[in-house]
C-alpha positions in Angstrom: -59.7 -19.1 -14.9 -61.2 -19.2 -18.4 -61.8 -23.0 -18.2 -63.3 -23.1 -14.7 -63.8 -19.8 -12.7 -64.8 -21.8 -9.6 -61.3 -23.3 -9.1 -59.4 -21.4 -6.4 -56.0 -20.1 -7.6 -53.1 -19.3 -5.4 -50.7 -16.4 -5.8 -48.9 -16.5 -9.1 -45.1 -16.1 -8.8 -42.0 -17.3 -10.6 -40.6 -20.7 -9.6 -37.3 -19.2 -8.5 -39.1 -16.9 -6.0 -41.2 -19.8 -4.8 -38.1 -21.9 -4.2 -36.4 -19.0 -2.5 -39.4 -18.6 -0.2 -39.4 -22.3 0.7 -35.7 -22.4 1.6 -35.5 -19.0 3.4 -35.8 -20.6 6.9 -33.0 -23.0 6.2 -30.9 -20.3 4.6 -31.2 -18.0 7.7 -30.5 -20.9 10.0 -27.3 -21.8 8.1 -26.1 -18.2 7.9 -26.6 -17.9 11.7 -24.7 -21.2 12.3 -21.9 -20.1 10.0 -21.7 -16.7 11.7 -21.6 -18.2 15.2 -19.2 -21.0 14.1 -16.8 -18.5 12.6 -17.0 -16.4 15.8 -16.3 -19.4 17.9 -13.2 -20.3 15.8 -11.9 -16.8 16.1 -12.5 -16.7 19.8 -10.8 -20.1 20.2 -7.7 -18.9 18.4 -7.5 -15.7 20.4 -8.2 -17.5 23.7 -5.5 -20.1 23.0 -3.1 -17.4 22.0 -3.8 -15.6 25.3 -3.4 -18.8 27.4 -0.2 -19.9 25.8 1.2 -16.4 25.9 0.4 -16.0 29.6 1.8 -19.4 30.4 4.9 -18.7 28.4 5.4 -15.3 30.2 5.0 -17.0 33.6 7.6 -19.6 32.7 10.0 -16.9 31.4 12.6 -17.7 34.2 12.4 -21.4 33.5 13.2 -20.9 29.8 16.1 -18.7 30.7 17.5 -21.4 33.0 17.0 -24.1 30.4 18.8 -21.9 27.8 21.6 -21.2 30.3 22.1 -24.9 31.0 22.3 -25.7 27.3 18.8 -26.2 25.8 18.5 -25.0 22.3 16.1 -22.3 21.3 14.5 -24.7 18.9 13.8 -27.1 21.8 12.2 -24.3 23.8 10.1 -23.3 20.8 8.9 -26.9 20.3 8.1 -27.2 24.0 5.8 -24.1 23.9 4.2 -25.2 20.6 3.5 -28.7 22.0 1.8 -27.1 25.0 -0.6 -25.1 22.8 -1.3 -28.0 20.4 -2.0 -30.3 23.3 -4.5 -27.9 24.7 -6.2 -27.6 21.3 -6.2 -31.4 20.8 -7.9 -31.8 24.1 -10.5 -29.2 23.1 -11.0 -30.8 19.7 -11.7 -34.1 21.3 -14.2 -32.6 23.7 -15.8 -30.6 20.9 -16.1 -33.6 18.7 -17.8 -35.5 21.5 -20.3 -32.7 22.1 -20.9 -32.2 18.4 -21.5 -35.9 18.0 -24.1 -35.8 20.8 -25.8 -32.7 19.3 -26.1 -34.0 15.7 -29.7 -35.1 16.1 -30.8 -31.5 16.7 -29.2 -30.3 13.4 -30.0 -33.4 11.3 -33.0 -31.6 9.7 -30.8 -28.8 8.4 -28.3 -31.1 6.8 -28.7 -32.0 3.1 -26.3 -34.3 1.4 -24.3 -34.8 4.6 -24.8 -37.5 7.2 -24.9 -36.2 10.8 -21.8 -38.0 11.8 -19.8 -37.2 8.7 -16.2 -38.3 9.3 -14.7 -35.9 6.8 -16.4 -32.9 8.4 -15.3 -33.9 11.9 -11.7 -34.4 10.6 -11.7 -31.1 8.8 -12.9 -29.3 12.0 -10.2 -31.0 14.0 -7.5 -30.1 11.5 -8.7 -26.5 11.4 -8.5 -26.2 15.2 -5.1 -27.8 15.4 -3.8 -25.6 12.6 -5.1 -22.5 14.4 -3.5 -23.8 17.6 -0.1 -24.0 15.9 -0.5 -20.5 14.5 -1.7 -19.1 17.8 1.2 -20.8 19.7 3.9 -19.7 17.2 4.3 -16.1 18.5 4.6 -17.1 22.2 7.0 -19.9 21.2 9.2 -17.6 19.2 9.3 -15.1 22.1 10.1 -17.9 24.6 13.0 -19.1 22.4 14.5 -15.6 22.2 14.8 -15.1 26.0 18.2 -13.8 27.0 19.3 -15.9 30.0 21.7 -13.3 31.4 19.1 -10.5 31.4 16.4 -12.7 32.8 18.4 -14.1 35.6 19.8 -10.7 36.5 16.3 -9.3 36.8 15.3 -11.9 39.4 
């Protein structure tokens, strides 16, 4: 101002505050996406657990018959786990296709990552399949512990 009082001067603020103001919109968008993504993953895990648990409960008699005929509890456990992971694999493929189609909408928010980043897609698929294995473990363990005599007597 001492050199030329006619020059308009904007607000004076530290560079860190200016940078923070410039990135606030992106930061809020990323926090919202992280929140909704985490919520989706949690709902996916609970939903898969519920579906596999219900299916396992409905097939209770079948597992009892298989165990009575000579199937091993480990075989029953792997059968239920395979069912849950197959559901999750199908969902992961569908999710990857939808995510690949929607990358253009989010490309403005990505910095340092290409929209079709193979590592990110693989990490997401591995996360979903790992959660599927964990969500299917409890119903699989319960299915392998079926007592054939009690189950067949009850029917």
